[in-house]
N, C-alpha and C positions, 0 to 999 in steps of 0.2 A: 748884274753888277757883281763885283768881286770884293773881297776884303784881304788886306795885307798886314802882316805884323813885321815891324822893323826892330831888330835886336842888335844893339851896338853900344859898347861901353864908352866910346869916344863921342862926347856931346856934339862936336862940330860935324863929324861925319853923319851922326844920326839926324841932326837938323838939316843937313844937305839933302839926305835921302827924303826926308819928310816934306821939305819946303820947296824943293826945286824940280821934283818930278811932276809932270803934268798928269795927275791921277785921273782927271775927267777924261782925258784923251784915251787912256788905256782902260776905261770902264771900271775904275776902282772907286767905291763910294765910302769905304771905311778903312782908315789907316790907324793901326795901333802901334805903340812904341814901348820898348822895354830896354833898361840899361844893363840887365844881366839875365842869365839863364833861368834863375828861379822866378823872377817876375814874368819872364816870357812864358814859362810853363803855366803859371797862374792865368795869364791872358788867354792861352790856348784852351784851357779847361773852360773858361767862361764864354769865349767868343767863337772858338773853332774857325780861325781864319783859313781862307783858301790857300794862301801863300805866305811863307815866312822867309824873310831875308835876314840871315844872321851872320855876325862875325864869328870866326873860328876861335881866335884867341881872346878870351874874356875871363875876368875873375869870377870866383864862386863856382861857375859851371861853364865849361868850354862849349863852343857851338856844336862840336861832335857829340859831347855828352848830352846836350840838350836834344839834339836830333834823335839820339838813341832812346831817350825817355819818351819823346813824342811818339815814336814808332811802337814802343812797348805798351803805351797806353791805348794804342789802336787808332790814333788820329791819322787821317789821310792828307793832311796839310802838305802842300808841295814845298820842299825846302831848297833854298838857294843859299850857298855859302859865299860869304864876303871875306876875302883873304888878301893879304899882301905877299903871300908866298906862292910862287909858281913852282910848287914842289909836288912831285909825283906821289909822295907818301900821303900828303894832305888830300890830294885828289882821290887816292885809293880809299882812304878812310871815309871821305865824304860819300862816295858811291856805295860803301858798305851799308850805310844807313838810308839808302834809296834817295839820295839827293837828286833834285831835278837838274841842277847845273851849279856853276860857281862863277863869281865875278872877281876879277883881280883889281886891287887898289893900285893906283888911283883910277877912278872910273869916270866915264862920261854919263850924264843923266840920260842922254838919248840911247846909249847902249843898254842901260837898265830897262828903259821903257820897251825897247825892242825885245829884250829877253822876256819881260813880263807878258807881253802880247803873245809870244810863242807858248809860254806856260799856260796861259788862259785857254788857248786853242786845245792844248793837250788835255786840260781839265774837262772841257766840253766833250772831247772825243771819248774820254774815259767814262763820263757820265752816260753818254749814249750807249757805250758798250755794256756798262753795268745794267742799264735798263733792259737791253736785249738779252743779256744772260739771265736776269731776274725773270723776265717773261718766259724764256725757254725753260728755266728750272721749274717754274710753276706748271707749265704745260707737261713737263716730264712727270711731276708728282701727280697731276690729275690723270694722266694716262696710266700710271701705276695703280692708282685707286680704282680706275675703271677696268683694269686688267687688259689694257690695250698695248702694253709694252713688254717685250721679251726680256728675260733676266740678263742676258749677255749684253744687250744694248744698254740696259739700265746701269750695269756695272761700269761701262765706258763713260756714260754721261755723268755718273756720280763723281768720278774723278775730275771730269771737265768742269762741272758746275759747282761742286762743293769741296773739291780737293781732298776728298775722303772716300774710303771704300763704301759700298752700298750698305753693308750691315752696320756701319758706324754713324750713319746719318739718321736722326730720329726726329719725329714731329708728334704733336698731339692731334687727336682726331675726335670730332663730335659731329652730330647730325641734328638739324632743326627740321621738324616734321611739318612742312607747309611751304610750298614754293613761293608764296607771297612774301615770305620773310626775307627773300634775297634783296628785293628793292629797298626795304627798310634798312637792312644792314649795309648795303652799298652806299646809301645816303649818309650813313654814320661812319663811313670808313675811317675818317680822321680820328675818331674816338675809339677805334678798335685795333690798338697796337698789337693785341695778342693774336689776331688772325693773319695768317700768311697767305692763304688762298681760299676762295669760295667758289663752289660750282654745284650745279644741280644734277641729280640723277633721278629722273622722273619728277616727283613732287617732294623729294628728300633733298634738303640743302646740306651739303657736306662742307664742313669748315676744317681746314688744316691749320693747326696752331703752332706757333713758335715753341721749340722744345725747352727753352729756359724758363717757361712759366709753369705755375701750378694750374693744371688744366681745369680743375673744378672751379677755381676763381674766375677763369676765363669764361666758362659756361655761365656763371652767375652774371658777369658783366653783359654778356650777349643777351641773357634773359631780361635784364633790366631795360635794355634798349628795345626789346620786343614787347615790353609791357606785360609780360606774363601770359600772352595770348597763344604761345606756341610751346610745345613740349620739346625737350632736348635729351638726347642720349649721348653720354660722353665716356670715353675710355680714360681711366685715371692714370694709366701707365704710358710711357713713351712708346711710340710705334716705329720700329725700323722701316726704312723705305721698302725693304723686301717683303714686309708683312702688310703693306697698305691695302693690297687687293683683298686679302682675306678679311681684314677688319672693316673695310668699307662695305663689303658684301654683308657682313654681320649687321652693320648699322641699317642698311636698306631693308634687310629681312625683319628687323625690329619694328618697322613701321606698322606691321600687323598688330603687334602687342601694345605698342605705345598708344595706338588709337583708343584703346580701352582704359588707359591710365588717366590719372588726374591731369587735366589740361594745365599747362604752365609749369609742370614739374621738371626737375632735372634728374635723370636716371643714370645709374651706373651701367654702361653698355657691356661691361665684362662680367656681370654677376651670373652665376650658373642657373638661377631660378628662371631665367628667360626661356630655358629649354623645356620647362614644365608647364602644362596647361591644366589648371585646376577647375576650369569651368566645364560643367556638364550640361548638355542640351536636354531639354524636356522632350518627351515623345509627343507625337501629333495629337494623341488623345488628351493628354494633360493640357497642352496648349489650347486646344479648342474649348475645353471645359473652363479654363481660366478666362478666356475671352467672353464666353457666355455669362459667367458670373459677374464679370466686370460690366457688361452692357446692362445686366439686370440691376446692379447696384446704382449705376449712373441714372437710369430711367426712374428709379425709385428715390433719387436724391440722397442716397446713403453715402455721405461724403467719406467717412473713415473706411468703409468697406470697399468703396470704389478706388480710393487711393492705394490701399493695400493690394487690390487686384491689379492695378496698373503697374505697381512696382514689380509684381511677380511676372507679368507679361514682358516687361522691358528687360528684366533680369535674364529671361530665356534667350533674348536676342544676343546677349553678350557671350554666349557659348558658341556662337557661329563665327565664321571668318568675317573679316571686315566688310568685304563687298556684299556678302550674303546678309550680314547684319543690317547694312544700310537698306538693302532691298526689302527686307522684312519690316523694317521700321517704316519705310514709305508705304508698304502694303497695308500696314496697320492704320496709318494716317488716312489712306485713301478709303479704307473700309469704313472708318468712323465717319468720314465726310459723306460718303455715298449712302450708307445705310442709316445713319442717325441724323446728320445735319441736312442733307439735301432733301430728305423726305419730310421735313418739318419746316414750313415757311417761317414760323416764328423763330425757330432755332437758326435758320439760315440768316435771317435779319440780325439776330443777336450776335452771331459769329462775324458777320460783315462789319459790325461796329468795332471789332478788334482787328484793325488794319495791319495785318502781318502777312509777309510772303512765306507761308508755312512750307510750301514745296521747296523753295530755295534754302530755307533754314535746315530742312531735313536732308535733301539730296546734296546740298553744298556744305554740310557740316564737316569741319576739319577733324573733329574728334567726337567720340561717342558722347561726351559731356554736352557738346553743342546740340546734337540731335536729341538727346534725352531732355534737355531744357525745352526745346521746341515742342516735343510731344507732350510733356507734362503741362506746358502752358496751354496748348491746344485742348487737351483733355480737361484742364481746369475750367476753361471757358464753357465747355459743354456741360460739365458737372454743375457749374454755377447756375446755368439756365434751368436745369431740372430741379436743383435745390430750391431755387426761388419759386418755381411752379408749386412745389409742395408746401412752401411756407406762406406764400402770399394768397390770402383768400380771394383777392380780386384778380389774381393773375390770369385765370382762365378767361375772364371777361375782357381784360386788356388784350390778351392774345387773340381773341376772336375779332376784336376791333382792328388789330394790326393785320390780320388775315384779310379782312374786308378792304383795308386801305391798299394792300399789296395787289389785290385783285382789281381794284377800281381806280388806282392812282392816275391812270391815263384819261379817265373820264370825270364824271361828276361824283364827288364823294359827299353823300348826304348824311348828316348827323341823325336826322329823323329815321332814315333807313337803317343805320347802325343800331339805333336805340330799339327799334322793333326787333332786330335780330337777337338782341341780348335781353329783351323784355325789361328795359329800363326807360325812364324819361330822358329826353334829350339833355336837359339841364344837368340832371344827376350824372349822366354819362360824361358830359364835358368836365364836370368837377372831379369825377373819379379818375378820368384819364390824366388830367393835369396833376393831380395829387400823386399818381403812380409813376408818371413818366417825366414830370418836371417841365413839361411844355404842353401847349394846347394841341388839339387834334389838327388844327390848321397848320401850326408850326411843324408838327411831325410830318404831315403829308407833304408840305413844302420841301422839307429837308430830303424826304425820300425821292420826290420828283427831281430835285436838283442833282441828287446823287446819280440817278439814272441818266439824267441829261449829260453829266460829265462822261459817263461811259459811252453814250451815243455820239458825243462830239468827237470822239476818237475816229469815228468812221467818216472820212472826208467826203464820201459820196452823198452824205445826207446834208441838206441845207439846214441852216439854223432854224428856219421857219418849220421845217419838217420835224426837227428834234423837239422844238417847243410843243408842237401838236401831239407828238408821241408820248409826251410826259404830262399832258393835260392842259396846255396853254394854247388856246386858239389865236390869241393876239401876240404876234412876234415882239412887238415893242414892250408889252407888259412882261413877257418872258425874259427879255434882256434886262429890264429894270430889276426884276426879282433876283435874277442870276448875279448881276453886278453888286447888288446889295449884300448878297451872301458871300461872294468870293472876291469882290473888289476889282473884278475885270469883267468885260462883256463876254458873251459866248464865243464871239469871233476871236477875241484876244486870248481866251483860254485855249481855243483850238490851236492857235499858233504856238502855244507853250508846250503842248503835249505831243 
């Protein structure tokens, strides 16, 4: 639907235009009126009508003067002049201000309707052309950023798309480090007026910004939409089209350094310090010694010493290049898991209670801060285990009971047998276990059996009866009852969910 502004100082003619034209027929849903040029200009500022029909001869401001002001203010409203003079000079003046057409008084309403329909088609054609030019201009800028367009071609297209030489067209440029940010920004496109174009180079999201903005404010707006989960590097100065390739290459190269910076920060892409690397790698002898001291401190439950050792080990990784740093971080995690955790059944069970996908957190970390947090959390879990061992006088007894349950959960777990193993009476052992673990031995072994059952149910080749037997339940019906009481669904229902 379209909007039309009628400007006429003669009330009868204004009413005729407003009341006798079939606006619905010509797809006009808003009709504004003004009795002089000043009121008309105010209406245009407020409503930006698609078409304006204005008389030429009016008090205060003529139709020609009004049209000039409209064009000077940058409005694209189509202008139709209404005149009683079939005079070449008026026509010439009208077309100097890019008038779409003119209507001679007296007029027939059908004649006006026919003209308006033609102007509407023209508006649609121009909108389509504008979209096509806009898309092509964005493609040109992206190709310049990627270095896929030769300078001579860019010079020609700059005149075509921007009506200015290549060196006079400027934009802002920033990068968001993380490909996942693209979808989030695309969804919020209506709230991102500062962004002219977005595209990915690998996992670096490049944003081209409109040049009339303060780019640092634009970066802050983008960061607020991203929730502070991504780092941004932004050039503070305007970038001419001719320099887009060089500056984009610089942003992509910064990915290596931004990885180690504080997550969620906004960094000046143009500062010289990026070319300097102050991080120094430790030699292999120092690294091995630090790890040995860390393991010793952890096993002895020496919290402060272990945490200091961990900081030193992880600091060594930051002297490496990004990919090697991630490999070393994962190698350290795997070493901890295989040498400390996997070799100790109690520690394995302890860490299993911390349900985290450690591998994904480390290998999929977007920034070093993410990986660091995962490693520290994993090490804290191990350290807490050994610290508790050294502080709790009954811990070794409880640990041996857990070992027994892990060995025998698929069969009969006898409290009497456990009591003999740790040289305590069955009743005292029950009391000690409940006090230490917050649940009875039966509750603990039931939880462990059901945890194992959940793992086995993922194997669709095993029948529910077999799964129950493998975790210590000979009676399938009883197994299903216990499982449903714990998880709210039967084993078969659970299997369909995983």
